[in-house]
Every structure is written in structure tokens, then in C-alpha cells.
C-alpha positions in Angstrom: 96.0 64.2 -65.5 93.8 64.1 -62.5 96.5 65.8 -60.6 96.8 68.6 -63.1 93.1 69.4 -63.1 92.9 70.4 -59.5 95.9 72.6 -59.9 94.3 74.4 -62.8 91.2 74.6 -60.7 93.1 76.0 -57.8 94.7 78.6 -60.1 91.4 79.8 -61.4 90.3 80.8 -57.9 92.3 83.3 -55.9 93.8 82.1 -52.7 92.2 83.5 -49.7 93.7 86.2 -47.9 95.1 84.8 -44.8 95.5 88.2 -43.3 91.7 88.7 -43.6 89.6 88.2 -40.6 88.0 84.7 -40.1 84.3 85.7 -40.3 84.8 87.2 -43.6 86.5 84.0 -44.9 83.5 81.7 -43.6 81.0 83.7 -45.4 82.8 83.2 -48.7 82.9 79.4 -48.4 79.5 78.2 -49.5 77.9 74.8 -50.1 78.4 75.2 -53.8 82.0 75.8 -53.2 82.2 72.6 -51.2 80.4 70.6 -53.9 82.6 72.3 -56.5 85.7 71.2 -54.8 84.4 67.6 -54.4 85.3 65.0 -57.0 82.8 62.5 -58.4 84.2 59.8 -56.2 83.9 61.9 -53.1 80.3 62.7 -54.1 79.6 59.1 -54.6 81.1 58.3 -51.3 79.1 61.1 -49.7 75.9 59.8 -51.3 76.7 56.3 -50.1 77.5 57.7 -46.7 74.2 59.6 -46.6 72.3 56.6 -47.9 74.0 54.4 -45.3 73.3 57.0 -42.6 69.7 57.2 -43.7 69.3 53.5 -43.8 71.1 53.3 -40.4 68.8 55.8 -38.9 65.8 54.2 -40.5 66.9 50.8 -39.3 67.6 52.2 -35.8 64.1 53.8 -35.8 62.6 50.5 -37.0 64.6 48.6 -34.4 63.5 51.1 -31.7 59.9 50.7 -32.8 60.2 47.0 -32.8 61.8 47.1 -29.4 58.9 49.2 -28.2 56.4 46.9 -29.7 58.3 43.9 -28.4 58.4 45.5 -24.9 54.7 46.1 -25.2 54.1 42.6 -26.3 56.3 41.3 -23.5 54.4 43.5 -21.0 51.1 42.2 -22.4 52.4 38.6 -22.4 53.7 39.2 -18.9 50.2 40.4 -17.8 48.7 37.6 -19.7 51.1 35.2 -18.1 50.3 36.5 -14.7 46.6 36.2 -15.4 47.1 32.8 -16.8 49.2 31.9 -13.8 46.4 33.2 -11.6 43.8 31.3 -13.6 46.1 28.3 -13.4 46.3 28.6 -9.7 42.5 29.0 -9.4 42.1 26.0 -11.8 44.4 24.0 -9.7 42.5 24.9 -6.6 39.2 24.0 -8.3 40.8 20.8 -9.6 41.8 19.9 -6.0 38.4 20.8 -4.7 36.8 18.7 -7.5 39.2 15.9 -6.8 38.1 16.0 -3.1 34.5 16.1 -4.1 35.0 13.3 -6.5 36.7 11.3 -3.8 33.8 12.1 -1.5 31.3 11.2 -4.2 33.1 7.9 -4.9 33.0 7.1 -1.2 29.3 7.9 -1.0 28.7 6.0 -4.2 30.4 3.0 -2.7 28.3 3.4 0.5 25.2 3.8 -1.6 26.1 0.6 -3.5 26.6 -1.2 -0.3 23.3 0.1 1.0 21.6 -0.8 -2.2 22.9 -4.3 -2.0 21.8 -4.5 1.6 18.4 -3.1 0.7 18.0 -5.6 -2.2 18.9 -8.4 0.1 16.5 -7.1 2.7 13.8 -6.6 0.0 14.3 -10.2 -1.2 14.1 -11.4 2.4 11.0 -9.4 3.0 9.5 -10.6 -0.3 10.1 -14.2 0.6 8.8 -13.6 4.1 5.7 -11.7 2.8 5.0 -14.5 0.3 5.3 -17.1 3.1 3.1 -15.0 5.4 0.5 -14.6 2.7 0.5 -18.3 1.9 0.2 -19.2 5.6 -2.7 -16.8 6.0 -4.5 -18.2 2.9 -3.9 -21.7 4.1 -5.4 -20.8 7.5 -8.4 -19.3 5.9 -9.0 -22.3 3.8 -8.7 -24.5 6.9 -11.3 -22.4 8.6 -13.6 -22.8 5.6 -13.1 -26.6 5.6 -13.8 -26.8 9.4 -17.0 -24.7 9.0 -18.2 -27.2 6.4 -17.2 -30.3 8.2 -18.2 -29.4 11.7 -21.2 -27.2 11.4 -22.0 -27.2 7.7 -22.0 -23.4 7.7 -21.8 -22.8 3.9 -22.0 -19.0 4.3 -19.1 -18.8 6.8 -17.0 -21.1 4.6 -17.7 -19.0 1.5 -16.7 -15.8 3.4 -13.4 -17.4 4.5 -12.6 -18.5 0.9 -13.4 -15.0 -0.4 -11.0 -13.5 2.2 -8.3 -15.9 1.0 -8.9 -15.0 -2.6 -8.8 -11.3 -1.7 -5.5 -11.8 0.1 -3.9 -13.3 -3.0 -5.4 -10.6 -5.1 -3.7 -7.9 -3.0 -0.4 -9.5 -3.5 -0.7 -9.0 -7.3 1.6 -11.9 -8.2 1.1 -13.8 -11.5 2.5 -16.9 -9.7 -0.7 -17.0 -7.5 -3.1 -17.2 -10.5 -3.2 -21.0 -10.3 -4.1 -20.8 -6.6 -6.8 -18.2 -7.2 -8.3 -20.4 -10.0 -8.5 -23.4 -7.6 -10.1 -21.3 -4.9 -12.6 -19.8 -7.4 -13.6 -23.3 -8.5 -14.3 -24.4 -4.9 -16.3 -21.2 -4.3 -18.4 -21.9 -7.3 -19.3 -25.3 -5.7 -20.5 -23.5 -2.6 -22.5 -20.9 -4.5 -24.7 -23.5 -6.2 -25.7 -25.1 -2.9 -29.3 -24.5 -1.8 -29.7 -21.6 0.7 -30.7 -22.6 4.2 -31.7 -19.5 6.3 -30.1 -20.6 9.5 -30.5 -17.2 11.0 -34.3 -17.2 10.5 -34.7 -20.7 11.9 -32.6 -19.8 14.9 -34.7 -16.7 15.5 -37.9 -18.9 15.4 -36.3 -21.2 18.0 -35.5 -18.2 20.2 -39.2 -17.0 20.0 -40.4 -20.5 21.0 -38.0 -20.7 24.0 -39.3 -17.3 25.1 -42.9 -18.5 24.9 -42.4 -21.6 27.0 -42.9 -19.7 30.2 -46.3 -18.4 29.1 -47.8 -21.8 28.2 -50.7 -22.8 30.6 -50.7 -26.3 32.0 -53.5 -28.7 31.2 -55.0 -28.5 34.7 -54.9 -24.7 34.5 -57.0 -24.5 31.4 -59.9 -22.1 31.4 -63.5 -22.9 30.4 -64.2 -22.1 26.9 -67.9 -21.5 27.5 -69.2 -18.1 28.3 -70.5 -17.9 31.8 -74.0 -16.7 32.1 -74.5 -13.6 34.2 -76.3 -14.2 37.5 -80.1 -13.9 37.4 -81.6 -10.7 38.8 -82.8 -11.2 42.4 -86.7 -11.1 42.9 -88.2 -7.9 44.2 -89.8 -9.5 47.2 -86.6 -11.4 48.3 -86.0 -11.5 51.9 -82.6 -11.2 53.6 -82.5 -14.9 54.3 -83.3 -15.8 50.7 -80.7 -13.4 49.4 -78.0 -14.9 51.7 -78.9 -18.4 50.6 -78.7 -17.4 46.9 -75.2 -15.9 47.3 -74.0 -18.9 49.1 -75.2 -21.1 46.2 -73.5 -18.9 43.7 -70.2 -19.2 45.5 -70.6 -22.9 45.9 -71.0 -23.4 42.1 -67.7 -21.5 41.5 -65.8 -24.0 43.8 -66.2 -26.9 41.5 -65.8 -26.9 37.7 -66.3 -29.9 35.5 -64.7 -29.7 32.0 -64.2 -32.5 29.4 -60.5 -32.2 28.5 -60.6 -35.2 26.0 -57.6 -36.9 27.9 -57.8 -40.1 29.8 -55.2 -38.9 32.4 -54.3 -35.4 33.3 -50.7 -35.2 34.7 -50.7 -33.1 37.9 -47.3 -31.5 38.6 -46.2 -29.7 41.7 -44.8 -26.2 41.3 -41.1 -27.4 41.4 -41.8 -30.0 38.7 -43.5 -27.4 36.6 -40.3 -25.3 36.6 -38.2 -28.3 35.5 -40.7 -29.2 32.8 -40.4 -25.8 31.3 -36.6 -25.8 31.6 -36.4 -29.2 30.0 -38.4 -28.0 27.0 -36.0 -25.1 26.7 -33.0 -27.5 26.8 -34.6 -29.5 24.0 -35.0 -26.4 21.9 -31.3 -25.6 22.6 -30.4 -29.0 21.4 -32.4 -28.4 18.3 -30.4 -25.2 17.8 -27.1 -27.1 18.0 -28.4 -29.6 15.6 -29.4 -26.8 13.2 -25.9 -25.2 13.4 -24.3 -28.6 12.8 -26.7 -29.4 10.0 -27.8 -32.6 11.8 -31.3 -32.9 10.4 -32.2 -36.1 12.2 -31.4 -34.7 15.6 -33.1 -31.4 14.8 -36.4 -33.1 13.9 -36.2 -35.5 16.8 -35.8 -32.7 19.3 -38.7 -30.8 17.8 -40.9 -33.9 17.9 -40.1 -34.5 21.6 -41.0 -30.8 22.4 -44.3 -31.3 20.5 -45.2 -34.4 22.5 -44.4 -32.6 25.8 -46.4 -29.5 24.9 -49.4 -31.6 23.8 -49.3 -33.7 27.0 -48.6 -31.2 29.7 -50.1 -28.0 28.4 -53.5 -26.7 27.4 -53.5 -27.3 23.6 -56.7 -25.2 23.3 -55.0 -22.0 24.6 -53.7 -19.4 22.1 -50.1 -19.8 23.5 -50.1 -23.5 23.0 -51.6 -23.2 19.5 -48.9 -20.8 18.4 -46.2 -23.0 20.0 -47.4 -26.1 18.2 -47.7 -24.3 14.9 -44.2 -23.0 15.2 -42.8 -26.4 16.0 -44.6 -28.0 13.0 -43.2 -25.3 10.7 -39.7 -25.9 12.0 -40.1 -29.7 11.7 -40.8 -29.5 8.0 -37.8 -27.3 7.2 -34.9 -29.2 5.5 -31.5 -28.3 6.8 -29.5 -31.2 5.4 -27.5 -30.4 2.2 -24.8 -32.4 0.5 -21.6 -30.4 1.2 -18.9 -30.3 -1.6 -15.2 -31.1 -1.2 -13.1 -28.0 -1.0 -9.8 -29.8 -0.4 -8.3 -29.2 -3.9 -7.8 -25.5 -3.2 -6.2 -26.2 0.2 -4.0 -28.9 -1.3 -2.9 -26.5 -4.0 -1.9 -23.9 -1.5 0.1 -26.4 0.5 1.9 -27.7 -2.5 2.8 -24.2 -3.7 4.0 -23.3 -0.2 6.3 -26.4 0.0 7.7 -25.7 -3.5 8.3 -22.1 -2.6 10.1 -22.9 0.6 12.3 -25.5 -1.2 13.2 -23.1 -3.9 14.0 -20.3 -1.4 16.2 -22.7 0.6 18.1 -23.6 -2.6 18.6 -19.9 -3.5 19.8 -19.1 0.0 22.4 -21.9 -0.1 23.6 -20.8 -3.5 24.1 -17.2 -2.3 26.0 -18.5 0.8 28.3 -20.5 -1.5 29.1 -17.4 -3.6 
């Protein structure tokens, strides 16, 4: 049946004239004729082919676009990869530099640790040495204070030495030295409550007395205390012989002077003995000064009493110089220079005990470090 229909269709249309020219024949074959000649199956196939071709073209375009995008992405990734490679290279270089710096820092840190350990050991040694030096200085100052009290009784010098020792411990600013400072403070309080003896003023008075010894007049050189009457006026009618005799008499009266000295015997000394007398008096005053510095009150007063006796015996006690000398000697003789000195050995013993304990502890620590 299907075969008959095309035949009928072919009969409906006249066959082309084969003798006609070709251009005339092409113009007569239209698209409608083509579709008219096609069966349903052919048309379906054609549609399917067109759809397939459209899908193929669209897929090809999509693939091309994807290829272009993929190429672009690959190019971008390639650039990114190169940049990352460059960054990675730079990072590796930086890591190597940092690794070198870290190694250098580790070396320096190890050196710093060694130096720190050496400095700590040196500081500990210096601290120990400084403490020992400070304790030795304090002990020496306290020894000086004890010697000043025992040998010369100089309370002021002893107090100054103990104050210096306390100031030395205060500069150390160590709580371990508080006990030593307390012991020194207690001994200083003992010295502060002692009566004050002005040794400097007494010494100055002795210097003045020694300087005045050379000005003392001897007893046979004393001057008459009475006022000499002026010579009488010569008479108007006096002759030359009478005037000569009168002047001779006046001169003769000056040759001899009788004075009541109040002493049974007047010691007469030659000039060389007079010099030694004055020097012996000065030596006695020097001995009194030594007794003053050593706080020996008995010797001090004995020397002053001897000087008083010598001045009263050999010198003119009525002269102003002798009066001042005797007054000064009496004033010095009544001065009390003997005081009961306290015992300041507790502070010295405390410093010695602490120093011995410190040295023993330091020796133990040193042995322990050596064993480690």
C-alpha cells in the first residue's frame, strides 16, 4: 500500500522534461517539493538528525568554551603555580636564613647562659669576698675603739670608730647584719652616757702654761713692789761739789736693795741651771699631758703638784706671770679626768662569731659545688 501511494503521487506530477535545460529544472524544485516528497519517517529522521546536529554543535561549542575556560584556568593556575613556586623559593630562602639566624641565636644563647653562669659564680664570689671584707673592716674598727678605751681612755675616738663600723654595716644593707648592728648600738649607748671630759680644752691650757714658763721671773729677779720716790729737787744755792756728792749718793743707793721675800732661803741659780729648770717644768707639763690622754688621774695631779712646788720655790710668786701660772695649775689640778670605762667587747665578739660562722658556711658551700 505504501508502495502504491508514491506511484500515485508520482503520476499526479508530470515528469520533468529531460530535454529542458538544467537551470530551468532547478528553479522548479522547491523546498516544499522536497518536503512533499519526504515521508513521515524521513521527516522524523531529518528532525532527529537536525536535533542531533544542533546538540552536537551546541555540545561542541560548550566543549570549546569549556576548553577555553579550562585553558584560561590552566594558564591562571600555571601563573599562580609559578608565583607560588617563586614564593616557595623565597620562603625556603627565608627559612634557611631564619634557620641560620636561629642557629646563631642558639649559639649566642648558649654563650650567654655560660656567661651568666660565670657571672653568677663571680657575683657569688664577690658577694662572699665583700661580706668578708666588710666584716674584717668592722672588726678592725671595733678593735681600734677597744684600744682607744683601754690605752688612752679616749671615749670620743672610740665612739667615732664604732659609729664608722655601724655605718659600714648599714651601707651593706643586709638583714643578716641586723644582730651585729644591734650589739654595736648597745655598746655605743654605753659610751654616750659617760660624763664628758673636755680633753682638748685641758690640753690647750697645758700648752698655754708651757708657753708661759719662759716668761716667769726667778725669785732673785723680783722687782720691788713699792713705788720709788722721785729724787728731791736740788737746792738753789748748791755748789758744784755738793751736786756731785748728791749724785754719787743717789747712785750708791741704787746699788743695794733690801727686800723681804718671806722665804728663809733664796735659791740662786746660774744661767745654765735656770735653762734646765724651765725645761724640766715643761717636761713635767708634758708628762701631765700624757697622763691626761691616758686618763691617768693620779699621775696627772702628781705632775701638776710638782710644777706648783717648783714655781712657788724658784720663781717670784708676786709677779703677774707667776700668779697666772699658779692659778692655771690649780684649775687643772681640780679637774677630774678619771671615768669608769664600759666594756665594749660584746659587739667585737659578736662580729668575730658571725665572721667565723660565715666562713665555715662558705667553705661548706664551696665543697658542695665542687662535688657537683
